[in-house]
SEBA-44010 format. One record per residue (C-alpha): residue number from 0; residue in one letter; z negated, x, y. Coordinates in steps of 0.1 Angstrom, whole numbers, plus 5000, padded with zeros to 4 digits. Each point is the difference from the previous one (the first is absolute). Layout:
<pts>
+-----+------+------+------+------+
: pos : code :    Z :    X :    Y :
+-----+------+------+------+------+
: NUM :    A :    Z :    X :    Y :
...
+-----+------+------+------+------+
</pts>
This chain:
<pts>
+-----+------+------+------+------+
: pos : code :    Z :    X :    Y :
+-----+------+------+------+------+
:   0 :    M : 1168 : 6705 : 4045 :
:   1 :    T : 4994 : 4962 : 4994 :
:   2 :    K : 5010 : 4973 : 5025 :
:   3 :    G : 4984 : 4965 : 5006 :
:   4 :    K : 4999 : 4974 : 5026 :
:   5 :    E : 4969 : 5014 : 5017 :
:   6 :    R : 4995 : 5037 : 4987 :
:   7 :    I : 5019 : 5032 : 4988 :
:   8 :    I : 4982 : 5025 : 4978 :
:   9 :    F : 5007 : 5037 : 4999 :
:  10 :    C : 4991 : 5016 : 4968 :
:  11 :    S : 4995 : 5036 : 4989 :
:  12 :    V : 4989 : 5020 : 4969 :
:  13 :    D : 4970 : 5018 : 5017 :
:  14 :    L : 4992 : 4979 : 5030 :
:  15 :    G : 5002 : 4964 : 4986 :
:  16 :    C : 5013 : 4971 : 5021 :
:  17 :    L : 5001 : 4994 : 5037 :
:  18 :    E : 5001 : 4962 : 5009 :
:  19 :    V : 5022 : 4993 : 5028 :
:  20 :    Q : 4989 : 4970 : 5021 :
:  21 :    E : 5017 : 4979 : 5025 :
:  22 :    G : 4991 : 4997 : 5035 :
:  23 :    V : 4991 : 5025 : 5028 :
:  24 :    K : 4966 : 5015 : 5004 :
:  25 :    K : 4987 : 5005 : 5037 :
:  26 :    M : 4982 : 5028 : 5011 :
:  27 :    V : 4964 : 4996 : 5016 :
:  28 :    V : 5004 : 5030 : 5024 :
:  29 :    D : 5030 : 5017 : 5018 :
:  30 :    V : 4993 : 5038 : 4992 :
:  31 :    E : 5028 : 5010 : 5025 :
:  32 :    K : 4977 : 4988 : 5028 :
:  33 :    F : 4973 : 5025 : 4989 :
:  34 :    P : 4993 : 5028 : 5024 :
:  35 :    F : 5003 : 5025 : 4972 :
:  36 :    K : 5025 : 4997 : 4975 :
:  37 :    R : 5023 : 5018 : 4975 :
:  38 :    K : 5028 : 4991 : 4976 :
:  39 :    W : 5009 : 5015 : 4966 :
:  40 :    D : 5032 : 4990 : 4980 :
:  41 :    I : 4995 : 5004 : 4962 :
:  42 :    T : 5015 : 4995 : 4969 :
:  43 :    I : 4974 : 4987 : 4972 :
:  44 :    G : 4999 : 4982 : 4968 :
:  45 :    S : 4976 : 4968 : 5000 :
:  46 :    P : 4987 : 4992 : 5035 :
:  47 :    Q : 4969 : 4986 : 4985 :
:  48 :    K : 4987 : 5032 : 4988 :
:  49 :    L : 5006 : 5016 : 5035 :
:  50 :    F : 4984 : 4971 : 5017 :
:  51 :    R : 4968 : 5002 : 4977 :
:  52 :    T : 4999 : 5039 : 5010 :
:  53 :    L : 5003 : 4995 : 5037 :
:  54 :    K : 4973 : 4974 : 4999 :
:  55 :    D : 4976 : 5026 : 4985 :
:  56 :    V : 5008 : 5025 : 5024 :
:  57 :    V : 4991 : 4974 : 5031 :
:  58 :    E : 4967 : 4993 : 4980 :
:  59 :    E : 4993 : 5036 : 4995 :
:  60 :    L : 4999 : 5005 : 5039 :
:  61 :    G : 4973 : 4976 : 5002 :
:  62 :    Y : 5020 : 4969 : 5011 :
:  63 :    N : 4992 : 4967 : 4989 :
:  64 :    I : 5033 : 4982 : 4987 :
:  65 :    E : 5003 : 4968 : 5020 :
:  66 :    I : 5036 : 4992 : 4991 :
:  67 :    T : 5015 : 5008 : 4966 :
:  68 :    S : 5036 : 4984 : 4993 :
:  69 :    P : 5015 : 5017 : 4969 :
:  70 :    P : 5038 : 5004 : 4996 :
:  71 :    E : 5018 : 4967 : 4986 :
:  72 :    P : 5035 : 5007 : 4994 :
:  73 :    K : 5024 : 4974 : 5014 :
:  74 :    P : 5037 : 4993 : 4992 :
:  75 :    G : 5023 : 5025 : 5018 :
:  76 :    A : 5032 : 4993 : 5017 :
:  77 :    V : 5018 : 5022 : 4976 :
:  78 :    P : 5001 : 4988 : 4964 :
:  79 :    D : 4975 : 5017 : 4977 :
:  80 :    T : 4978 : 5012 : 5028 :
:  81 :    A : 4967 : 4989 : 5013 :
:  82 :    T : 4982 : 5006 : 5036 :
:  83 :    F : 4963 : 5003 : 5003 :
:  84 :    N : 4975 : 5006 : 5028 :
:  85 :    A : 4961 : 5008 : 4997 :
:  86 :    E : 4971 : 5004 : 5024 :
:  87 :    I : 4967 : 5017 : 5000 :
:  88 :    V : 4978 : 4997 : 5032 :
:  89 :    G : 4967 : 5020 : 5000 :
:  90 :    Q : 4974 : 4995 : 5025 :
:  91 :    K : 4967 : 5018 : 5013 :
:  92 :    Q : 4979 : 4976 : 5021 :
:  93 :    I : 4978 : 5016 : 5026 :
:  94 :    K : 4974 : 4984 : 5025 :
:  95 :    V : 5000 : 5014 : 5034 :
:  96 :    K : 4972 : 4993 : 5026 :
:  97 :    K : 5013 : 5000 : 5037 :
:  98 :    I : 4972 : 5012 : 5019 :
:  99 :    N : 5011 : 4989 : 5033 :
: 100 :    N : 5003 : 4964 : 4989 :
: 101 :    L : 4968 : 5002 : 4985 :
: 102 :    I : 4981 : 5013 : 5029 :
: 103 :    G : 5018 : 4977 : 5023 :
: 104 :    G : 4993 : 4970 : 4979 :
: 105 :    I : 4963 : 5008 : 4998 :
: 106 :    I : 4995 : 5005 : 5037 :
: 107 :    L : 5022 : 4968 : 5011 :
: 108 :    S : 4979 : 4980 : 4975 :
: 109 :    L : 4967 : 5014 : 5013 :
: 110 :    V : 5010 : 4991 : 5036 :
: 111 :    S : 5011 : 4964 : 4990 :
: 112 :    I : 4966 : 4994 : 4984 :
: 113 :    F : 4981 : 5010 : 5031 :
: 114 :    S : 5025 : 4979 : 5022 :
: 115 :    L : 4998 : 4970 : 4977 :
: 116 :    T : 4961 : 5002 : 4998 :
: 117 :    D : 4996 : 5001 : 5036 :
: 118 :    G : 5025 : 4972 : 5006 :
: 119 :    I : 4987 : 4978 : 4976 :
: 120 :    I : 4961 : 5008 : 5013 :
: 121 :    G : 5014 : 4990 : 5033 :
: 122 :    H : 4980 : 4999 : 5031 :
: 123 :    K : 4964 : 4989 : 5003 :
: 124 :    E : 4992 : 4980 : 5033 :
: 125 :    T : 4965 : 4985 : 5009 :
: 126 :    Y : 4998 : 4965 : 5016 :
: 127 :    T : 4973 : 4976 : 5007 :
: 128 :    Y : 4994 : 4965 : 5006 :
: 129 :    T : 4972 : 4974 : 5009 :
: 130 :    Y : 4986 : 4968 : 4987 :
: 131 :    E : 4971 : 4977 : 5007 :
: 132 :    T : 4976 : 4983 : 4977 :
: 133 :    G : 4974 : 4973 : 5004 :
: 134 :    L : 5001 : 4965 : 5017 :
: 135 :    L : 4971 : 5000 : 5024 :
: 136 :    F : 4995 : 5035 : 5004 :
: 137 :    K : 5032 : 5018 : 4998 :
: 138 :    K : 5002 : 5036 : 4991 :
: 139 :    K : 5031 : 5024 : 5005 :
: 140 :    H : 5009 : 5022 : 4972 :
: 141 :    V : 5021 : 5032 : 5006 :
: 142 :    V : 5021 : 5012 : 4969 :
: 143 :    T : 5017 : 5033 : 4997 :
: 144 :    K : 5026 : 5007 : 4972 :
: 145 :    T : 5028 : 5024 : 4991 :
: 146 :    R : 5033 : 4992 : 4985 :
: 147 :    T : 5031 : 5019 : 4991 :
: 148 :    V : 5032 : 4997 : 5018 :
: 149 :    H : 5034 : 5014 : 4994 :
: 150 :    R : 5015 : 5011 : 5033 :
: 151 :    K : 5035 : 5013 : 5002 :
: 152 :    K : 4986 : 5036 : 4994 :
: 153 :    E : 4987 : 4988 : 4965 :
: 154 :    I : 5032 : 4981 : 4992 :
: 155 :    L : 5020 : 5030 : 5007 :
: 156 :    E : 4978 : 5022 : 4980 :
: 157 :    I : 5004 : 4977 : 4969 :
: 158 :    I : 5040 : 5000 : 5006 :
: 159 :    L : 5000 : 5038 : 5003 :
: 160 :    G : 4976 : 5004 : 4969 :
: 161 :    S : 5022 : 4978 : 4978 :
: 162 :    I : 5031 : 5020 : 5010 :
: 163 :    L : 4981 : 5034 : 4993 :
: 164 :    L : 4989 : 4988 : 4967 :
: 165 :    I : 5036 : 4989 : 4989 :
: 166 :    S : 5012 : 5034 : 5011 :
: 167 :    G : 4973 : 5020 : 4983 :
: 168 :    A : 5006 : 4980 : 4969 :
: 169 :    G : 5037 : 5009 : 5003 :
: 170 :    F : 4993 : 5038 : 5002 :
: 171 :    L : 4974 : 4998 : 4972 :
: 172 :    A : 5028 : 4981 : 4978 :
: 173 :    T : 5025 : 5030 : 5006 :
: 174 :    S : 4974 : 5029 : 4998 :
: 175 :    S : 5014 : 5008 : 4966 :
: 176 :    E : 5034 : 5002 : 4987 :
: 177 :    T : 5015 : 5002 : 4965 :
: 178 :    R : 5028 : 5026 : 4995 :
: 179 :    R : 5022 : 5002 : 4969 :
: 180 :    R : 5016 : 5032 : 4992 :
: 181 :    L : 5029 : 4989 : 4979 :
: 182 :    I : 5024 : 5019 : 4976 :
: 183 :    A : 5029 : 4979 : 4988 :
: 184 :    V : 5025 : 5008 : 4973 :
: 185 :    N : 5033 : 4984 : 4996 :
: 186 :    V : 5024 : 5005 : 4972 :
: 187 :    E : 5035 : 4984 : 4999 :
: 188 :    G : 5031 : 5006 : 4979 :
: 189 :    E : 5024 : 4991 : 4971 :
: 190 :    S : 4997 : 5004 : 4963 :
: 191 :    Y : 5028 : 5002 : 4975 :
: 192 :    K : 5006 : 5010 : 4965 :
: 193 :    A : 5008 : 5037 : 4993 :
: 194 :    S : 5034 : 5007 : 4988 :
: 195 :    L : 5012 : 5030 : 4977 :
: 196 :    G : 5012 : 5030 : 5019 :
: 197 :    K : 5023 : 5026 : 4984 :
: 198 :    D : 4972 : 5024 : 4994 :
: 199 :    K : 4972 : 4976 : 4989 :
: 200 :    S : 4991 : 4990 : 4968 :
: 201 :    E : 4990 : 4964 : 4990 :
: 202 :    S : 4965 : 5010 : 4993 :
: 203 :    Q : 4995 : 5014 : 5038 :
: 204 :    I : 5014 : 4967 : 5012 :
: 205 :    D : 4976 : 4981 : 4979 :
: 206 :    R : 4971 : 5019 : 5015 :
: 207 :    I : 5012 : 4992 : 5036 :
: 208 :    G : 5008 : 4965 : 4994 :
: 209 :    I : 4997 : 4984 : 5032 :
: 210 :    I : 5011 : 5018 : 5032 :
: 211 :    S : 4988 : 4991 : 5034 :
: 212 :    E : 5014 : 5014 : 5036 :
: 213 :    A : 4972 : 4992 : 5022 :
: 214 :    R : 4988 : 5006 : 5035 :
: 215 :    L : 4961 : 5008 : 5004 :
: 216 :    L : 4986 : 4995 : 5036 :
: 217 :    V : 4964 : 5010 : 5009 :
: 218 :    G : 4984 : 4990 : 5032 :
: 219 :    A : 4965 : 5005 : 5015 :
: 220 :    G : 4980 : 4986 : 5032 :
: 221 :    V : 4969 : 4987 : 5013 :
: 222 :    T : 4998 : 4964 : 5014 :
: 223 :    T : 4973 : 4973 : 5009 :
: 224 :    S : 5024 : 4973 : 4989 :
: 225 :    N : 5001 : 4980 : 4968 :
: 226 :    I : 5023 : 5015 : 4975 :
: 227 :    G : 5037 : 4985 : 5005 :
: 228 :    L : 5032 : 5004 : 5015 :
: 229 :    Q : 4991 : 4999 : 5037 :
: 230 :    M : 4969 : 5026 : 5003 :
: 231 :    K : 4988 : 5017 : 5033 :
: 232 :    W : 4997 : 5039 : 4994 :
: 233 :    L : 4969 : 5015 : 5015 :
: 234 :    D : 5008 : 5029 : 5022 :
: 235 :    D : 4967 : 5018 : 4996 :
: 236 :    P : 5003 : 5039 : 4998 :
: 237 :    K : 4971 : 5004 : 4977 :
: 238 :    E : 5013 : 4973 : 4975 :
: 239 :    Q : 5036 : 5014 : 5005 :
: 240 :    E : 4988 : 5034 : 4986 :
: 241 :    I : 4981 : 4986 : 4971 :
: 242 :    I : 5030 : 4978 : 4987 :
: 243 :    K : 5024 : 5029 : 5007 :
: 244 :    Q : 4981 : 5021 : 4978 :
: 245 :    D : 4999 : 4973 : 4972 :
: 246 :    F : 5039 : 4996 : 5004 :
: 247 :    E : 5006 : 5037 : 4996 :
: 248 :    L : 4980 : 5002 : 4969 :
: 249 :    I : 5017 : 4969 : 4985 :
: 250 :    Q : 5033 : 5017 : 5008 :
: 251 :    E : 4990 : 5031 : 4983 :
: 252 :    K : 4990 : 4982 : 4966 :
: 253 :    F : 5030 : 4979 : 5000 :
: 254 :    D : 5023 : 5032 : 5007 :
: 255 :    N : 4980 : 5015 : 4969 :
: 256 :    L : 5002 : 4967 : 4980 :
: 257 :    L : 5037 : 4988 : 5003 :
: 258 :    P : 5018 : 5029 : 4984 :
: 259 :    T : 4982 : 4991 : 4968 :
: 260 :    F : 5018 : 4966 : 5001 :
: 261 :    K : 5033 : 5015 : 5005 :
: 262 :    L : 5027 : 4994 : 4972 :
: 263 :    P : 5028 : 5023 : 4987 :
: 264 :    D : 5032 : 4995 : 5015 :
: 265 :    I : 5020 : 4973 : 4984 :
: 266 :    E : 5031 : 4977 : 5007 :
+-----+------+------+------+------+
</pts>
C-alpha cells in the first residue's frame, strides 16, 4: 500500500489497484426510508465488480438507471483500510390519467365559456330619440336603436365564468400524473488487504487480494416526487402490488447472485 497527501492505493496481483480518494460521498436517496427494503451482510473482493453486476440486474428488470455512483474507496479510520459506498437508482416512469379530474376540468371549462360568452355579449336594450330638421318647415324624426348594456347579472356572469375557467384549467393540469417506480441499491463497507492464514498458501491470498466487508441494502417504492432524499411515497394498492412483485424478483436474483461473490474464509 502506498500513501501520499491526497490518495492511498491498494494493490493486488490479480485485481490491480484501487485508488483511495479523500472526502465523503453523499448518497442521493435514503434507502432506509423506502417502503420495501432488505439488507445483506457480505464478504467480497473488489466492490467494483459487485457494483457492475448489481447494476446489470436492475437494468435486466426493465429499470432505466437514473443514478449511478460507483464505489470510490476513502481512507478508513484504521490504518491500511479504506471505506466505500456506492449507489444505484433505477426508475420506471409511468403516465397515469386521472379520469375524475379530466371530466371535471372539461365540464368546468365548458360552463365557464357559456358564462363568459353570455356576460360579454351583455343585455340588448332598445331606446328611441327624436330630432327636428328644417328651418321654415320643421320636421320631427324618431329614431330607434339598440345598445349593449352590462347589468349586474352580466358582470356576475363574467366573474363567475373567470373563476370556473381557472378552476377548470387547474383540474385539467392535474388530470395526468407521473409515477416513478424505483429500485435503489446501496453498498457500503470497508476494504483491507488479505493476510496469510495458517492453512492458506501465498497463491490463494494473491488470488483474493483485496477483502471487503460490505452491507448491501435494496429498497423499492413508488413516488410522484422527484428522486431525492425527501420523497412522498404513493399509497396506491395496484402500484404497491406491482412494485412488491419487482422487489421480490430482485431479492430472488440477489439471493442467487451473492453466494457467487463469497470468498474463502481468511484471517
